[in-house]
C-alpha positions in Angstrom: -11.2 -10.9 77.0 -8.0 -11.8 75.4 -6.7 -10.2 72.2 -7.2 -13.4 70.1 -10.9 -13.6 71.0 -11.4 -9.9 70.1 -9.6 -10.3 66.8 -11.7 -13.4 66.0 -14.9 -11.5 66.8 -13.8 -8.6 64.6 -12.8 -11.0 61.8 -16.1 -12.9 61.9 -18.0 -9.5 62.0 -16.0 -8.2 59.0 -16.6 -11.4 57.0 -20.4 -11.4 57.7 -20.7 -7.7 56.7 -18.5 -8.3 53.6 -20.6 -11.3 52.6 -23.9 -9.6 53.0 -22.6 -6.5 51.0 -21.2 -8.8 48.3 -24.5 -10.7 47.8 -26.5 -7.4 47.7 -24.0 -5.8 45.3 -23.9 -8.8 43.0 -27.7 -8.8 42.8 -27.6 -5.1 41.8 -24.4 -5.1 39.9 -25.9 -4.3 36.5 -28.9 -2.4 35.2 -30.1 -5.6 33.4 -30.2 -7.6 36.7 -32.1 -4.9 38.6 -34.7 -4.4 35.9 -35.1 -8.2 35.4 -35.6 -8.7 39.2 -38.1 -5.8 39.2 -40.2 -7.2 36.4 -39.9 -10.9 37.1 -39.4 -11.5 33.4 -36.7 -11.3 30.8 -36.2 -7.9 29.3 -34.4 -6.4 26.4 -32.6 -3.1 27.1 -33.3 -0.8 24.1 -31.5 2.4 25.3 -29.4 3.6 28.2 -29.2 7.4 28.4 -26.6 8.5 31.0 -26.6 11.7 32.9 -25.0 13.0 36.1 -28.3 12.2 37.9 -28.4 8.6 36.8 -29.3 6.5 33.8 -32.6 6.6 31.9 -33.3 3.1 30.5 -35.9 2.1 27.9 -36.6 -1.6 27.9 -38.9 -4.1 26.2 -40.5 -7.0 28.0 -42.0 -8.6 24.8 -45.4 -7.3 25.9 -44.7 -3.6 26.5 -42.0 -1.0 26.6 -41.3 1.1 29.7 -38.7 3.6 30.9 -37.0 3.7 34.3 -34.4 5.9 36.0 -31.6 4.1 37.9 -28.9 5.4 40.1 -25.7 3.7 41.2 -24.9 3.6 44.9 -22.8 1.7 47.4 -24.9 -1.4 47.1 -25.1 -1.2 43.2 -27.9 0.0 40.9 -31.2 1.0 42.4 -34.4 2.0 40.6 -35.7 5.4 41.6 -39.3 5.9 42.3 -39.8 7.4 38.9 -41.0 5.3 35.9 -43.0 5.9 32.8 -46.4 4.6 32.0 -46.3 1.3 30.3 -46.7 1.4 26.5 -48.7 -1.6 25.5 -47.3 -3.3 22.4 -49.4 -6.4 22.1 -51.2 -5.1 19.1 -48.4 -3.0 17.8 -47.0 -5.1 15.0 -50.4 -5.4 13.3 -51.6 -1.8 13.5 -51.0 1.7 12.4 -47.7 3.4 11.8 -48.0 5.7 14.8 -50.7 6.3 17.4 -50.9 8.5 20.5 -51.0 5.5 22.8 -47.6 4.5 21.4 -46.0 7.5 23.1 -44.5 7.5 26.7 -43.1 10.4 28.7 -40.5 10.2 31.4 -39.4 13.1 33.5 -35.7 13.0 34.2 -32.8 15.4 34.7 -34.6 18.7 34.5 -36.6 17.6 31.5 -37.1 14.2 30.3 -37.8 12.0 27.3 -40.6 11.1 24.9 -40.3 7.5 23.6 -42.4 4.8 22.1 -43.2 2.4 19.4 -43.2 3.2 15.7 -43.6 1.2 12.5 -40.2 1.3 10.8 -41.6 0.3 7.5 -43.7 3.4 7.3 -42.0 6.0 9.4 -38.6 7.6 8.6 -38.2 10.0 11.5 -39.9 11.3 14.7 -39.5 15.0 15.2 -40.1 17.6 18.0 -39.6 21.3 17.5 -40.1 24.4 19.6 -38.5 27.7 18.5 -34.7 27.0 18.5 -35.2 23.5 20.0 -35.4 21.0 17.1 -34.6 17.3 17.5 -35.4 14.2 15.5 -34.8 10.5 15.7 -34.0 8.6 12.6 -36.0 5.3 12.8 -33.8 2.2 12.6 -36.0 -0.2 14.7 -39.5 -0.4 16.2 -38.8 2.3 19.0 -37.6 5.8 19.2 -36.8 8.5 21.9 -36.4 12.2 21.9 -35.4 14.6 24.7 -38.0 17.0 26.0 -37.4 20.7 26.4 -35.2 21.5 29.4 -37.2 22.3 32.5 -40.4 20.9 31.0 -41.2 18.1 33.5 -44.9 17.9 32.4 -44.1 16.7 28.9 -47.0 18.7 27.4 -46.6 20.1 23.9 -48.7 21.6 21.1 -49.8 19.4 18.2 -47.7 21.4 15.7 -44.5 20.7 17.8 -44.6 16.9 17.5 -44.6 15.0 14.1 -43.5 12.0 12.2 -41.9 12.0 8.8 -43.2 9.2 6.6 -40.9 7.2 4.2 -42.4 9.2 1.3 -41.4 12.5 3.0 -44.8 13.6 4.1 -44.9 15.1 7.6 -47.9 14.1 9.9 -48.5 16.0 13.1 -49.8 14.8 16.5 -52.4 13.3 17.0 -51.6 11.4 13.8 -55.2 11.2 12.6 -54.1 10.8 9.0 -52.4 7.5 9.9 -55.4 5.9 11.5 
């Protein structure tokens, strides 16, 4: 074979590989595109929590909220196998301030996150406490999230560790029976 033919074959091969990579990378170039493609419906990203192990994303489909972990690679963003249970929000806007089925758990990065729906008209803060670990989320919208204890992949907690603070200052503990 002559040199021109070899160069032509190499050039065509390079262009095909580059084209395939470009198309794949473009389809996975943003977190929003990847999650939209996965769900086959328009989503609204609520939070992106970055870590050295990826990004934990909480999103709303209009019917439910869910959490996913994504990692960026050579071909763009990819969803890992881990995802949270779906938190159904169809009846959310016409119901209680907080319910146990409005809470999701996502293991991620040697711990994870609690997240979910909340009624911002009635709830001021969501709070989790355990010994020296004390975190809270000031409610500004209809969702919230809190980190779990480090190395606590199961997400289990005792009722006295998880609470909501009402607008009037009263603290109500899990399972929020006083709010039902």
